[in-house]
C-alpha positions in Angstrom: -120.3 -41.3 -106.8 -120.6 -42.9 -110.2 -117.6 -44.3 -111.8 -117.6 -42.0 -114.9 -117.6 -39.3 -112.9 -114.5 -40.2 -110.4 -112.6 -40.9 -113.7 -113.7 -37.2 -115.0 -112.1 -36.0 -112.1 -109.3 -38.2 -111.9 -108.8 -36.9 -115.5 -109.2 -32.8 -114.4 -106.9 -34.0 -111.8 -104.0 -34.5 -113.8 -104.1 -32.2 -116.7 -103.9 -29.6 -114.2 -101.2 -31.0 -112.7 -99.4 -31.1 -116.3 -100.1 -27.9 -116.8 -99.2 -26.4 -113.5 -95.6 -28.3 -114.2 -95.5 -26.8 -117.7 -95.8 -23.1 -115.9 -93.1 -24.0 -113.6 -90.2 -25.5 -116.1 -87.8 -23.5 -116.8 -86.8 -22.1 -120.0 -84.4 -23.8 -122.1 -82.5 -20.5 -123.4 -83.2 -18.8 -119.8 -82.8 -21.5 -117.1 -84.1 -21.5 -113.8 -85.3 -18.6 -111.3 -81.8 -18.9 -109.7 -79.9 -19.7 -113.1 -77.8 -22.5 -111.2 -78.8 -25.2 -114.7 -80.3 -25.3 -117.4 -83.0 -27.9 -118.1 -81.5 -30.6 -118.6 -78.7 -30.5 -115.8 -79.3 -31.1 -112.0 -80.1 -28.9 -108.9 -78.1 -27.5 -106.0 -78.7 -30.6 -104.0 -77.4 -33.0 -106.4 -74.3 -31.0 -107.5 -73.7 -31.2 -104.2 -74.4 -35.0 -103.8 -72.1 -35.3 -107.3 -69.5 -33.4 -106.2 -69.1 -35.2 -102.6 -69.5 -39.0 -104.7 -66.2 -37.4 -106.5 -63.6 -36.4 -103.4 -65.0 -40.2 -102.4 -63.9 -41.4 -104.9 -60.9 -39.6 -105.5 -59.8 -40.8 -102.3 -60.1 -44.4 -102.7 -57.9 -43.8 -105.7 -55.3 -42.1 -103.9 -55.4 -44.7 -100.8 -54.7 -47.2 -103.9 -51.9 -44.6 -106.1 -54.5 -45.7 -108.5 -54.7 -42.5 -110.8 -58.4 -40.8 -111.2 -59.0 -40.7 -115.0 -61.6 -38.3 -117.2 -63.4 -41.6 -118.2 -63.5 -43.2 -114.5 -64.7 -39.5 -113.2 -67.2 -39.5 -116.3 -68.4 -43.6 -115.5 -68.4 -43.9 -111.7 -69.6 -40.7 -110.4 -71.4 -38.3 -113.1 -73.2 -41.4 -115.4 -76.0 -39.1 -117.0 -74.8 -35.8 -116.1 -71.4 -35.5 -117.7 -71.9 -32.1 -118.7 -71.4 -30.5 -115.2 -67.9 -32.3 -114.8 -66.2 -28.7 -114.7 -68.7 -27.9 -112.2 -68.4 -30.8 -110.1 -64.6 -31.2 -110.4 -64.2 -27.7 -109.5 -66.0 -28.2 -106.4 -64.6 -31.2 -105.3 -61.4 -29.5 -105.4 -62.2 -26.9 -103.1 -63.8 -29.2 -100.6 -60.7 -31.4 -101.1 -58.2 -28.1 -100.2 -60.5 -26.7 -97.3 -60.3 -30.4 -96.1 -58.3 -32.8 -96.7 -55.5 -30.8 -97.1 -55.2 -32.2 -101.1 -55.9 -31.4 -104.6 -56.1 -33.3 -107.6 -52.7 -32.8 -110.4 -52.8 -33.7 -113.5 -50.8 -36.5 -114.9 -48.1 -35.2 -117.3 -48.8 -36.9 -121.0 -46.3 -40.0 -121.7 -43.1 -39.4 -122.8 -42.8 -40.5 -126.7 -39.5 -40.6 -126.4 -39.4 -43.7 -123.9 -41.5 -45.2 -126.2 -40.1 -48.4 -128.3 -40.6 -48.7 -131.3 -43.6 -51.2 -131.6 -45.1 -48.4 -128.6 -45.0 -45.9 -130.9 -46.5 -47.1 -134.0 -49.7 -48.5 -131.9 -49.7 -45.0 -130.4 -49.8 -43.2 -133.5 -52.5 -45.3 -134.3 -54.5 -45.1 -131.3 -53.8 -41.4 -130.2 -53.9 -38.4 -131.7 -51.1 -36.6 -132.0 -52.6 -33.2 -130.9 -53.5 -34.9 -127.8 -51.8 -32.4 -125.2 -53.5 -33.7 -122.0 -53.4 -37.2 -119.9 -56.5 -37.3 -118.8 -55.6 -38.3 -115.2 -54.9 -37.1 -111.8 -53.5 -38.0 -108.8 -54.1 -36.8 -105.0 -50.8 -33.7 -103.4 -50.7 -32.5 -100.3 -50.9 -28.4 -100.3 -50.0 -28.1 -96.7 -47.0 -25.4 -96.3 -43.2 -27.0 -96.1 -43.7 -26.7 -91.9 -46.3 -29.3 -91.6 -45.1 -31.6 -94.1 -43.2 -33.3 -91.4 -44.2 -37.6 -89.9 -45.2 -35.8 -86.6 -48.1 -34.1 -88.3 -48.4 -35.7 -92.0 -47.6 -39.8 -90.9 -47.2 -42.4 -93.4 -50.9 -44.1 -94.7 -51.8 -47.2 -93.4 -52.6 -49.7 -96.0 -51.3 -52.6 -94.4 -49.0 -51.2 -92.2 -47.6 -47.7 -92.1 -43.9 -48.8 -91.5 -44.5 -50.4 -94.9 -45.9 -47.9 -96.6 -42.9 -45.2 -95.1 -40.2 -48.1 -96.3 -42.1 -48.2 -99.9 -42.1 -44.5 -100.3 -38.5 -44.1 -99.2 -37.1 -46.5 -101.4 -39.2 -45.0 -104.7 -38.5 -41.5 -103.4 -34.4 -42.6 -103.2 -34.7 -44.6 -106.4 -36.1 -41.0 -108.3 -33.6 -39.1 -106.8 -30.7 -40.9 -108.1 -32.2 -41.7 -111.7 -32.7 -37.9 -111.7 -29.3 -36.6 -110.7 -27.6 -39.0 -113.0 -29.2 -37.4 -115.6 -33.0 -38.6 -115.9 -32.3 -42.3 -116.9 -30.8 -44.8 -115.7 -29.0 -48.4 -116.6 -30.3 -51.4 -115.3 -26.9 -52.3 -113.8 -25.9 -49.1 -112.5 -29.6 -49.6 -110.9 -28.4 -52.8 -109.4 -25.5 -51.3 -108.1 -26.9 -48.6 -106.8 -29.4 -51.3 -105.4 -26.6 -52.9 -103.9 -25.1 -50.1 -101.7 -28.4 -49.9 -100.1 -28.6 -53.8 -99.0 -31.9 -54.2 -101.7 -30.3 -56.1 -104.4 -32.9 -59.2 -103.5 -35.3 -58.3 -101.3 -37.3 -55.3 -100.0 -39.1 -54.4 -97.7 -43.1 -55.8 -98.0 -45.9 -53.6 -96.7 -46.4 -55.1 -93.8 -42.9 -56.0 -92.7 -44.3 -56.5 -89.1 -46.0 -59.2 -90.9 -43.6 -62.6 -89.7 -44.4 -64.8 -93.0 -43.9 -62.4 -95.3 -41.7 -59.3 -93.6 -39.8 -58.5 -97.3 -40.6 -59.3 -101.0 -38.4 -59.8 -103.7 -37.1 -56.4 -105.2 -38.1 -57.1 -109.0 -41.0 -57.3 -107.3 -41.5 -54.1 -106.0 -40.1 -52.4 -109.0 -42.8 -53.6 -111.0 -45.4 -52.4 -108.2 -43.3 -49.4 -108.9 -44.2 -49.3 -112.4 -47.4 -50.3 -112.7 -48.4 -47.5 -110.3 -46.0 -44.7 -112.5 -43.8 -44.2 -110.1 -40.9 -45.3 -112.8 -40.8 -46.6 -116.6 -39.1 -49.4 -117.7 -37.9 -49.2 -120.8 -36.0 -52.6 -122.8 -35.1 -52.5 -126.3 -32.6 -54.8 -128.8 -29.9 -53.0 -129.4 -27.3 -53.8 -132.8 -25.9 -57.2 -131.6 -29.5 -57.7 -130.9 -28.5 -57.5 -127.3 -31.2 -55.8 -125.1 -30.7 -52.9 -122.6 -33.1 -52.0 -120.1 -33.1 -48.0 -119.2 -35.3 -46.5 -116.4 -36.6 -43.8 -116.2 -38.6 -41.6 -113.8 -42.6 -41.9 -114.6 -45.5 -39.6 -114.0 -46.4 -39.9 -110.8 -42.6 -40.1 -109.8 -42.8 -36.6 -111.5 -45.7 -35.2 -109.2 -45.2 -36.5 -106.2 -41.3 -36.5 -106.1 -40.5 -33.4 -107.6 -36.9 -31.8 -107.9 -37.2 -29.5 -104.5 -37.9 -32.3 -103.0 -35.0 -33.8 -104.2 -32.9 -31.3 -103.2 -34.2 -31.6 -100.0 -33.3 -35.3 -99.2 -30.0 -34.7 -100.3 -29.6 -31.8 -97.8 -30.7 -34.1 -94.9 -28.6 -37.3 -96.2 -25.4 -34.9 -96.0 -26.6 -33.4 -92.5 -27.6 -29.9 -93.7 -27.0 -28.0 -96.5 -23.1 -26.6 -97.6 -22.8 -23.9 -100.0 -20.6 -26.4 -102.0 -23.4 -29.0 -102.0 -26.1 -26.0 -102.8 -24.2 -25.0 -105.9 -24.3 -28.5 -107.0 -27.9 -29.3 -106.3 -28.8 -25.6 -108.2 -26.7 -27.1 -110.9 -28.2 -30.5 -111.3 -31.8 -29.8 -110.3 -32.1 -26.2 -111.4 -33.1 -25.4 -107.5 -32.5 -22.4 -105.6 -32.0 -23.0 -101.7 -34.7 -22.1 -99.8 -33.1 -20.6 -96.7 -35.0 -21.7 -93.3 -37.1 -19.1 -92.1 -35.7 -16.9 -89.2 -36.8 -16.4 -86.0 -39.3 -12.8 -85.6 -37.7 -9.8 -84.8 -38.9 -8.3 -81.7 -39.5 -5.3 -83.4 -42.9 -4.5 -81.6 -41.5 -4.7 -78.3 -38.9 -2.1 -79.5 -41.6 0.1 -80.9 -43.8 0.1 -77.9 -40.9 1.1 -75.7 -39.6 3.9 -77.8 -43.8 4.8 -77.3 -43.9 4.6 -74.0 -45.3 1.1 -74.3 -43.4 -1.6 -72.3 -44.6 -4.3 -75.4 -46.4 -7.0 -74.7 -43.8 -9.3 -73.2 -42.9 -6.8 -70.8 -46.5 -5.8 -69.9 -46.8 -9.7 -68.9 -43.5 -9.7 -66.9 -44.8 -6.2 -64.6 -48.0 -7.5 -64.3 -46.6 -10.9 -63.0 -43.9 -8.9 -60.4 -46.8 -6.6 -59.3 -48.9 -9.8 -58.2 -45.6 -10.9 -56.4 -44.6 -7.9 -54.5 -48.5 -7.4 -53.7 -48.4 -11.3 -52.3 -45.2 -10.1 -50.3 -47.4 -7.2 -49.0 -49.9 -9.3 -47.9 -47.8 -11.9 -46.1 -45.8 -8.7 -44.0 -49.1 -7.4 -42.8 
């Protein structure tokens, strides 16, 4: 076949394929036949892939205690599919809840009352006063309280489980002390509390089993808590040009260690909840005492007995008794 005819056939084939593609392409107004995404969106398979990427990104951020920022999701997960944010975010939430028993919760916005005068001036220049969202999230457990036990939810092993457990215990206790002190604590008072905990100078490291560094300086651990937004440290100059430092609860601390968790911690330390202690906690933390669930009554067996049915447990006992009697009769024979 002459080369001219070959070129002509290729040209016709290309034109036919372009016409077929135009005929199968979805309408910009109506979307595709499934109604999944308009032109310029992504298909179901691509959406599922983005959802999996967001789940991995959220777990990685939770592993390192880094906030899951909206900008980070757009940059590292969605890329050019920024318009799919809502669909991908909701899909990732569903996967996290069903598979991992967690969900992404938005961090509260930064309290302007905790900013220094210089920080407030800078914030006024760089942020809108109408901004009401932090655009940052963290992973929290949604498992029922009955399953939030060390035997079920063990400390994650970043460097060591013991180090993670010690670190979680330290920031939980500090947050509880600050909250029970009215929401802020001066630096001298915090130091006195740490001294009572034998943690004024040193605290356990993230790997206490390491013989070379079983502990860290308290200042380093406190700086880590500030960086990870468990605590907020505010330093201002007073009237006598003397600096005064106060400690507050950070955004992550407010979400991870809420008032209910603080109340449970106090009850555990005092060996249970007396009426007086519960009243004090209700006044200080504005939480209500959640009584332990009472054992389920055996109403079903009673109702069954009233209707002539001995009930499930009685039926089991009767069955075992009948079997034993049958064995005795066989032995006698």
